[in-house]
N, CA, C and O of each residue as an XYZ file, in Angstrom:
704
protein
N     137.233    208.218     83.473
C     136.059    207.610     82.885
C     136.069    207.771     81.360
O     135.549    206.924     80.634
N     136.675    208.882     80.882
C     136.743    209.084     79.435
C     137.569    207.992     78.768
O     137.251    207.558     77.660
N     138.642    207.542     79.448
C     139.462    206.473     78.889
C     138.668    205.182     78.789
O     138.748    204.478     77.782
N     137.903    204.868     79.827
C     137.106    203.629     79.813
C     136.085    203.675     78.690
O     135.881    202.678     77.997
N     135.441    204.822     78.500
C     134.452    204.945     77.427
C     135.133    204.840     76.062
O     134.588    204.232     75.142
N     136.322    205.431     75.929
C     137.065    205.333     74.672
C     137.433    203.888     74.375
O     137.285    203.429     73.243
N     137.917    203.162     75.394
C     138.230    201.738     75.194
C     136.999    200.954     74.789
O     137.072    200.092     73.913
N     135.865    201.244     75.416
C     134.616    200.561     75.078
C     134.224    200.845     73.631
O     133.761    199.948     72.927
N     134.403    202.070     73.189
C     134.099    202.426     71.796
C     135.008    201.659     70.835
O     134.536    201.144     69.822
N     136.300    201.578     71.140
C     137.248    200.869     70.281
C     136.872    199.391     70.192
O     136.898    198.813     69.105
N     136.526    198.777     71.318
C     136.123    197.370     71.312
C     134.859    197.186     70.491
O     134.755    196.236     69.715
N     133.898    198.085     70.653
C     132.651    198.002     69.875
C     132.904    198.110     68.383
O     132.339    197.342     67.604
N     133.741    199.048     67.975
C     134.060    199.214     66.552
C     134.798    197.988     66.034
O     134.536    197.530     64.922
N     135.721    197.454     66.832
C     136.439    196.240     66.441
C     135.469    195.078     66.218
O     135.585    194.347     65.235
N     134.519    194.913     67.131
C     133.538    193.833     66.979
C     132.687    194.019     65.721
O     132.361    193.050     65.035
N     132.335    195.260     65.427
C     131.529    195.528     64.235
C     132.299    195.203     62.959
O     131.712    194.736     61.983
N     133.598    195.443     62.961
C     134.397    195.227     61.760
C     134.795    193.774     61.548
O     135.080    193.373     60.419
N     134.821    192.975     62.618
C     135.356    191.622     62.485
C     134.313    190.517     62.486
O     134.655    189.352     62.282
N     133.062    190.851     62.711
C     132.029    189.812     62.730
C     130.986    190.082     61.662
O     130.743    191.228     61.285
N     130.381    189.021     61.188
C     129.300    189.167     60.225
C     128.029    189.610     60.924
O     127.859    189.363     62.118
N     127.149    190.253     60.206
C     125.893    190.714     60.782
C     124.729    190.133     59.990
O     124.819    189.933     58.779
N     123.646    189.870     60.692
C     122.429    189.372     60.059
C     121.243    190.053     60.725
O     121.246    190.251     61.940
N     120.243    190.410     59.953
C     119.120    191.160     60.489
C     117.994    190.268     60.994
O     117.345    190.631     61.976
N     117.734    189.150     60.391
C     116.637    188.280     60.801
C     117.192    187.077     61.546
O     117.800    186.187     60.950
N     116.973    187.061     62.865
C     117.518    185.963     63.646
C     116.781    184.661     63.385
O     117.325    183.589     63.648
N     115.550    184.725     62.871
C     114.771    183.502     62.696
C     115.101    182.776     61.397
O     114.585    181.685     61.150
N     115.953    183.367     60.567
C     116.421    182.674     59.373
C     117.598    181.818     59.788
O     118.631    182.350     60.194
N     117.470    180.527     59.697
C     118.495    179.620     60.192
C     119.362    179.121     59.050
O     118.864    178.720     57.998
N     120.657    179.154     59.275
C     121.604    178.666     58.305
C     122.806    178.146     59.093
O     123.428    178.913     59.828
N     123.145    176.873     58.959
C     124.234    176.279     59.726
C     125.558    177.018     59.550
O     126.400    177.018     60.448
N     125.736    177.638     58.403
C     126.993    178.343     58.155
C     127.168    179.513     59.120
O     128.281    179.781     59.571
N     126.068    180.219     59.444
C     126.156    181.399     60.292
C     125.739    181.138     61.732
O     126.288    181.751     62.647
N     124.788    180.248     61.953
C     124.230    180.059     63.286
C     124.514    178.684     63.859
O     123.758    178.219     64.713
N     125.561    178.020     63.429
C     125.897    176.712     63.953
C     126.528    176.790     65.333
O     126.665    175.758     65.990
N     126.915    177.960     65.795
C     127.585    178.136     67.075
C     126.567    178.293     68.200
O     125.446    178.753     67.984
N     126.982    177.898     69.412
C     126.140    178.110     70.588
C     126.138    179.572     71.016
O     125.225    180.021     71.709
N     127.161    180.312     70.602
C     127.304    181.717     70.988
C     126.921    182.652     69.842
O     127.283    182.409     68.691
N     126.199    183.704     70.156
C     125.866    184.755     69.192
C     126.248    186.089     69.841
O     125.896    186.344     70.993
N     126.967    186.937     69.100
C     127.378    188.247     69.613
C     126.561    189.318     68.908
O     126.424    189.317     67.685
N     126.027    190.222     69.699
C     125.214    191.322     69.182
C     125.826    192.628     69.663
O     126.197    192.747     70.831
N     125.935    193.609     68.773
C     126.417    194.935     69.155
C     125.421    195.970     68.673
O     124.665    195.727     67.732
N     125.423    197.107     69.312
C     124.500    198.157     68.899
C     124.797    199.454     69.609
O     125.749    199.563     70.381
N     123.977    200.416     69.336
C     124.146    201.724     69.944
C     122.837    202.480     69.929
O     121.872    202.072     69.283
N     122.817    203.577     70.644
C     121.625    204.423     70.656
C     122.047    205.869     70.887
O     123.162    206.149     71.325
N     121.152    206.752     70.589
C     121.355    208.183     70.815
C     120.086    208.746     71.425
O     118.984    208.290     71.119
N     120.240    209.720     72.272
C     119.074    210.314     72.915
C     119.396    211.678     73.466
O     120.375    212.307     73.064
N     118.566    212.138     74.392
C     118.745    213.436     75.029
C     118.865    213.262     76.529
O     118.218    212.397     77.119
N     119.707    214.098     77.148
C     119.800    214.175     78.601
C     119.332    215.555     79.021
O     119.613    216.555     78.360
N     118.613    215.591     80.132
C     118.115    216.841     80.671
C     118.131    216.729     82.184
O     118.230    215.630     82.728
N     118.036    217.850     82.855
C     118.028    217.844     84.317
C     116.719    218.441     84.828
O     116.176    219.380     84.247
N     116.234    217.879     85.915
C     115.018    218.363     86.555
C     115.409    218.779     87.978
O     115.346    217.979     88.911
N     115.809    220.035     88.124
C     116.281    220.557     89.411
C     115.590    221.881     89.694
O     114.754    222.336     88.913
N     115.943    222.491     90.810
C     115.403    223.822     91.111
C     116.180    224.921     90.398
O     115.798    226.089     90.464
N     117.261    224.562     89.721
C     118.042    225.543     88.961
C     117.478    225.611     87.548
O     117.243    224.586     86.909
N     117.266    226.831     87.070
C     116.722    226.995     85.723
C     115.234    226.686     85.701
O     114.461    227.246     86.479
N     114.848    225.808     84.822
C     113.434    225.473     84.696
C     112.730    226.380     83.715
O     113.363    227.075     82.921
N     111.413    226.365     83.780
C     110.605    227.209     82.901
C     110.312    228.538     83.572
O     110.586    228.734     84.756
N     109.747    229.445     82.786
C     109.413    230.776     83.289
C     108.357    230.679     84.391
O     107.548    229.751     84.427
N     108.392    231.657     85.276
C     107.395    231.728     86.339
C     107.874    231.022     87.598
O     109.042    230.654     87.727
N     106.946    230.847     88.513
C     107.245    230.173     89.775
C     107.531    228.712     89.479
O     106.926    228.125     88.582
N     108.450    228.125     90.229
C     108.791    226.721     90.023
C     107.565    225.828     90.102
O     106.739    225.954     91.006
N     107.465    224.928     89.142
C     106.324    224.016     89.078
C     106.788    222.624     89.463
O     107.989    222.368     89.550
N     105.868    221.747     89.687
C     106.206    220.396     90.080
C     106.578    219.506     88.900
O     106.008    219.618     87.814
N     107.524    218.639     89.126
C     107.966    217.580     88.235
C     108.148    218.051     86.787
O     108.844    219.040     86.556
N     107.545    217.376     85.814
C     107.806    217.618     84.388
C     107.344    218.992     83.903
O     107.793    219.451     82.853
N     106.475    219.644     84.631
C     105.983    220.955     84.204
C     107.077    222.018     84.240
O     106.950    223.063     83.603
N     108.144    221.755     84.978
C     109.228    222.732     85.091
C     110.439    222.352     84.232
O     111.484    222.995     84.331
N     110.316    221.334     83.403
C     111.427    220.881     82.565
C     111.622    221.843     81.391
O     110.678    222.141     80.660
N     112.843    222.319     81.222
C     113.164    223.257     80.149
C     113.922    222.504     79.053
O     115.059    222.081     79.259
N     113.292    222.338     77.894
C     113.887    221.561     76.805
C     115.013    222.298     76.093
O     115.718    221.700     75.280
N     115.197    223.595     76.382
C     116.302    224.351     75.766
C     117.666    223.834     76.230
O     118.660    223.983     75.519
N     117.715    223.233     77.406
C     118.999    222.787     77.952
C     119.252    221.296     77.711
O     120.238    220.757     78.213
N     118.393    220.628     76.962
C     118.614    219.206     76.647
C     119.845    219.060     75.760
O     120.057    219.837     74.828
N     120.644    218.056     76.069
C     121.883    217.822     75.317
C     121.927    216.361     74.858
O     121.326    215.495     75.494
N     122.628    216.086     73.767
C     122.665    214.715     73.235
C     123.435    213.742     74.133
O     124.348    214.130     74.863
N     123.043    212.484     74.057
C     123.762    211.416     74.744
C     123.904    210.234     73.786
O     123.103    210.071     72.866
N     124.918    209.422     74.008
C     125.153    208.250     73.164
C     125.405    207.038     74.050
O     125.852    207.161     75.191
N     125.109    205.877     73.503
C     125.300    204.631     74.222
C     125.707    203.553     73.232
O     125.203    203.513     72.109
N     126.620    202.677     73.646
C     126.981    201.517     72.834
C     126.957    200.286     73.734
O     127.172    200.381     74.943
N     126.694    199.134     73.132
C     126.650    197.915     73.920
C     127.098    196.725     73.092
O     127.128    196.766     71.862
N     127.448    195.661     73.810
C     127.768    194.378     73.188
C     127.183    193.289     74.090
O     127.315    193.348     75.312
N     126.538    192.300     73.476
C     125.951    191.187     74.209
C     126.468    189.891     73.606
O     126.427    189.711     72.388
N     126.952    188.989     74.448
C     127.324    187.646     74.023
C     126.249    186.711     74.569
O     126.124    186.554     75.784
N     125.473    186.090     73.683
C     124.332    185.256     74.070
C     124.679    183.786     73.867
O     125.150    183.393     72.800
N     124.442    182.976     74.897
C     124.714    181.552     74.836
C     123.401    180.783     74.695
O     122.561    180.806     75.595
N     123.234    180.109     73.571
C     122.069    179.255     73.279
C     120.735    179.966     73.511
O     119.784    179.338     73.977
N     120.645    181.233     73.205
C     119.419    182.021     73.366
C     118.855    181.972     74.775
O     117.661    182.202     74.966
N     119.682    181.678     75.759
C     119.194    181.534     77.124
C     119.860    182.505     78.093
O     119.184    183.131     78.910
N     121.183    182.632     78.005
C     121.922    183.467     78.929
C     122.822    184.411     78.143
O     123.450    184.013     77.162
N     122.877    185.656     78.580
C     123.723    186.622     77.892
C     124.544    187.441     78.859
O     124.141    187.669     80.000
N     125.683    187.875     78.402
C     126.545    188.782     79.145
C     126.582    190.090     78.356
O     126.939    190.102     77.178
N     126.208    191.197     79.018
C     126.046    192.482     78.335
C     126.987    193.517     78.940
O     127.072    193.653     80.160
N     127.694    194.247     78.078
C     128.539    195.368     78.473
C     128.018    196.599     77.747
O     127.899    196.605     76.522
N     127.707    197.648     78.518
C     127.117    198.846     77.913
C     127.723    200.098     78.521
O     127.995    200.148     79.720
N     127.933    201.109     77.689
C     128.448    202.396     78.130
C     127.591    203.529     77.596
O     127.188    203.515     76.432
N     127.311    204.512     78.446
C     126.505    205.676     78.070
C     127.242    206.929     78.493
O     127.877    206.957     79.547
N     127.160    207.970     77.671
C     127.836    209.218     77.976
C     126.996    210.403     77.501
O     126.346    210.331     76.458
N     127.014    211.485     78.266
C     126.282    212.689     77.890
C     126.575    213.822     78.856
O     127.375    213.671     79.779
N     125.929    214.951     78.642
C     126.117    216.131     79.489
C     124.765    216.699     79.883
O     123.790    216.600     79.137
N     124.723    217.299     81.076
C     123.540    218.022     81.523
C     123.974    219.372     82.060
O     125.156    219.586     82.333
N     123.028    220.279     82.212
C     123.316    221.583     82.786
C     122.089    222.467     82.738
O     121.151    222.202     81.987
N     122.097    223.510     83.535
C     121.018    224.492     83.518
C     121.502    225.745     84.229
O     122.548    225.737     84.878
N     120.738    226.815     84.103
C     121.115    228.079     84.723
C     119.893    228.939     84.974
O     118.948    228.945     84.186
N     119.924    229.665     86.077
C     118.811    230.539     86.433
C     118.646    231.696     85.458
O     117.541    232.218     85.307
N     119.715    232.104     84.800
C     119.605    233.268     83.916
C     118.777    232.977     82.657
O     118.481    233.896     81.893
N     118.402    231.715     82.432
C     117.491    231.408     81.325
C     116.104    231.995     81.579
O     115.334    232.213     80.643
N     115.796    232.246     82.834
C     114.514    232.847     83.200
C     114.570    234.340     82.910
O     115.639    234.948     82.979
N     113.449    234.921     82.593
C     113.440    236.348     82.259
C     113.218    237.182     83.513
O     112.298    236.923     84.289
N     114.080    238.197     83.704
C     114.009    239.054     84.887
C     112.725    239.878     84.922
O     112.277    240.266     86.002
N     112.132    240.151     83.779
C     110.943    241.000     83.724
C     109.706    240.326     84.312
O     108.715    241.012     84.563
N     109.723    239.028     84.540
C     108.573    238.322     85.085
C     108.516    238.547     86.601
O     109.423    238.108     87.307
N     107.471    239.221     87.127
C     107.413    239.520     88.567
C     107.230    238.269     89.433
O     107.469    238.326     90.639
N     106.821    237.162     88.856
C     106.604    235.947     89.635
C     107.888    235.162     89.891
O     107.874    234.167     90.616
N     108.995    235.604     89.298
C     110.238    234.853     89.448
C     110.808    234.965     90.848
O     111.377    234.008     91.373
N     110.659    236.111     91.442
C     111.169    236.301     92.790
C     112.618    235.901     92.910
O     113.494    236.508     92.293
N     112.869    234.883     93.702
C     114.226    234.488     94.027
C     114.917    233.706     92.919
O     116.146    233.736     92.851
N     114.215    233.026     92.070
C     114.855    232.114     91.110
C     115.840    232.837     90.192
O     116.971    232.378     90.032
N     115.444    233.938     89.597
C     116.340    234.665     88.699
C     117.457    235.329     89.487
O     118.605    235.344     89.043
N     117.136    235.871     90.637
C     118.106    236.598     91.449
C     119.194    235.716     92.051
O     120.271    236.213     92.380
N     118.939    234.427     92.199
C     119.957    233.540     92.778
C     121.178    233.451     91.885
O     122.306    233.346     92.366
N     120.946    233.495     90.572
C     122.040    233.462     89.600
C     122.856    232.165     89.686
O     124.076    232.190     89.526
N     122.186    231.037     89.939
C     122.870    229.752     90.046
C     122.932    229.057     88.688
O     122.107    229.304     87.809
N     123.918    228.190     88.538
C     124.042    227.397     87.319
C     124.909    226.182     87.607
O     125.648    226.154     88.592
N     124.816    225.179     86.744
C     125.682    224.014     86.869
C     125.775    223.318     85.520
O     124.958    223.524     84.623
N     126.803    222.487     85.414
C     126.966    221.612     84.262
C     127.700    220.368     84.750
O     128.449    220.424     85.726
N     127.484    219.260     84.075
C     128.135    218.025     84.484
C     128.181    217.054     83.314
O     127.224    216.930     82.550
N     129.301    216.375     83.189
C     129.419    215.267     82.244
C     128.992    214.006     82.988
O     129.409    213.795     84.127
N     128.171    213.169     82.367
C     127.681    211.937     82.993
C     128.150    210.751     82.171
O     128.028    210.740     80.946
N     128.684    209.756     82.856
C     129.114    208.511     82.210
C     128.561    207.344     83.018
O     128.496    207.396     84.247
N     128.174    206.314     82.323
C     127.658    205.115     82.967
C     128.226    203.907     82.247
O     128.155    203.821     81.021
N     128.786    202.979     82.996
C     129.314    201.744     82.432
C     128.696    200.612     83.229
O     128.734    200.628     84.459
N     128.122    199.624     82.542
C     127.487    198.526     83.256
C     127.820    197.181     82.638
O     128.000    197.046     81.427
N     127.896    196.197     83.513
C     128.088    194.809     83.123
C     126.880    194.058     83.663
O     126.630    194.075     84.869
N     126.136    193.405     82.794
C     124.891    192.767     83.209
C     124.773    191.362     82.638
O     125.416    191.013     81.647
N     123.940    190.574     83.286
C     123.614    189.226     82.839
C     122.153    189.230     82.410
O     121.286    189.698     83.149
N     121.883    188.714     81.233
C     120.510    188.572     80.735
C     120.105    187.110     80.856
O     120.854    186.216     80.462
N     118.927    186.873     81.397
C     118.394    185.520     81.512
C     117.062    185.492     80.780
O     116.150    186.253     81.102
N     116.960    184.620     79.807
C     115.736    184.464     79.022
C     115.032    183.203     79.503
O     115.387    182.104     79.078
N     114.027    183.339     80.394
C     113.427    182.157     81.013
C     112.653    181.260     80.047
O     112.378    180.108     80.383
N     112.299    181.740     78.882
C     111.532    180.925     77.934
C     112.420    180.229     76.916
O     111.940    179.773     75.878
N     113.738    180.143     77.213
C     114.644    179.518     76.246
C     114.289    178.059     76.005
O     114.606    177.503     74.953
N     113.635    177.443     76.974
C     113.284    176.035     76.826
C     112.080    175.837     75.919
O     111.801    174.713     75.502
N     111.361    176.916     75.607
C     110.208    176.810     74.708
C     110.690    176.538     73.295
O     111.581    177.221     72.789
N     110.111    175.560     72.676
C     110.492    175.236     71.303
C     109.486    175.874     70.348
O     108.276    175.829     70.572
N     109.998    176.446     69.317
C     109.140    177.035     68.302
C     109.747    176.741     66.944
O     110.935    176.447     66.814
N     108.905    176.828     65.956
C     109.334    176.551     64.593
C     110.356    177.594     64.165
O     110.170    178.787     64.406
N     111.427    177.150     63.536
C     112.495    178.073     63.150
C     112.077    179.057     62.068
O     112.762    180.056     61.846
N     110.961    178.789     61.390
C     110.481    179.717     60.375
C     109.641    180.843     60.981
O     109.307    181.803     60.287
N     109.302    180.736     62.245
C     108.481    181.749     62.906
C     109.246    182.351     64.074
O     110.001    181.663     64.760
N     109.046    183.617     64.285
C     109.620    184.233     65.468
C     108.619    184.061     66.607
O     107.417    183.973     66.353
N     109.085    184.011     67.856
C     108.154    183.855     68.974
C     107.280    185.087     69.138
O     107.693    186.195     68.798
N     106.072    184.896     69.659
C     105.140    185.997     69.872
C     105.683    186.986     70.895
O     105.554    188.198     70.723
N     106.290    186.469     71.958
C     106.895    187.323     72.967
C     108.090    186.617     73.571
O     108.175    185.389     73.559
N     109.009    187.404     74.098
C     110.235    186.834     74.647
C     110.722    187.690     75.816
O     111.645    188.489     75.653
N     110.110    187.532     76.994
C     110.545    188.322     78.153
C     111.920    187.871     78.633
O     112.341    186.743     78.377
N     112.608    188.762     79.326
C     113.908    188.411     79.883
C     114.157    189.206     81.155
O     113.491    190.210     81.410
N     115.107    188.758     81.941
C     115.475    189.384     83.202
C     116.920    189.869     83.070
O     117.775    189.161     82.537
N     117.180    191.075     83.558
C     118.532    191.628     83.517
C     118.959    191.992     84.934
O     118.203    192.626     85.671
N     120.157    191.597     85.311
C     120.734    191.998     86.589
C     122.223    192.245     86.369
O     122.856    191.601     85.533
N     122.761    193.172     87.121
C     124.172    193.463     86.914
C     124.701    194.506     87.868
O     124.082    194.826     88.883
N     125.853    195.025     87.520
C     126.520    196.036     88.323
C     126.980    197.153     87.387
O     127.333    196.907     86.233
N     126.969    198.378     87.901
C     127.359    199.497     87.056
C     128.218    200.509     87.789
O     128.299    200.514     89.018
N     128.854    201.359     87.010
C     129.653    202.458     87.525
C     129.096    203.739     86.931
O     129.029    203.882     85.710
N     128.696    204.671     87.785
C     128.095    205.922     87.365
C     129.018    207.049     87.793
O     129.466    207.086     88.939
N     129.305    207.967     86.880
C     130.223    209.058     87.178
C     129.627    210.388     86.733
O     129.101    210.512     85.627
N     129.718    211.378     87.614
C     129.353    212.741     87.242
C     130.218    213.702     88.035
O     130.722    213.358     89.104
N     130.390    214.907     87.509
C     131.239    215.904     88.139
C     130.581    217.269     87.982
O     130.950    218.030     87.088
N     129.599    217.594     88.845
C     128.920    218.880     88.696
C     129.854    220.054     88.968
O     130.635    220.043     89.919
N     129.755    221.057     88.116
C     130.559    222.266     88.254
C     129.621    223.454     88.179
O     128.718    223.485     87.343
N     129.830    224.429     89.046
C     129.002    225.642     89.063
C     129.815    226.798     88.476
O     131.044    226.817     88.536
N     129.100    227.741     87.918
C     129.744    228.967     87.465
C     128.784    230.110     87.706
O     127.568    229.913     87.709
N     129.322    231.318     87.909
C     128.530    232.478     88.276
C     128.433    233.437     87.099
O     129.441    233.761     86.472
N     127.233    233.885     86.803
C     127.005    234.890     85.754
C     126.697    236.208     86.430
O     125.930    236.254     87.392
N     127.272    237.251     85.947
C     127.050    238.574     86.510
C     125.980    239.309     85.728
O     126.008    239.326     84.498
N     125.046    239.911     86.427
C     124.002    240.718     85.792
C     124.359    242.188     85.990
O     124.487    242.637     87.129
N     124.516    242.914     84.952
C     124.876    244.333     85.058
C     123.681    245.198     84.873
O     123.791    246.422     84.929
């Protein structure tokens, strides 16, 4: 999966270096927008975290977001490329990569409410990769609007197929 993500990064960088970029799509100029096809590339960064019975916050395990421990959040990155035909149909390729993990030893042994959580001594880590190929359909492409104005709203539908990869690994910490 690392090779596929590396290839996707190389293609994204190549597209960024070989095509012109424009920030305002509503500015029309035949020199730049005379084609039926428009290619868009981009990226994002964020955080990945895990919500499991391993680790968590101090005390007895709580439900849902109340037990999320932000100390174990790790960065994630994503890149994408979209080829849009006549502002109506698009083909999107996107890749995301990051890591997650947690461990029971993050909990403090001195808390009497921990009971089994600290004593289990469980932990895990995993690299996560996601690659997807999707089709974007913009149902309002038939709406005509003045080229000097951007549309008030532009909903779209996305459908596609993806490949998700993770490899959880456990390790044991000894308490002396």
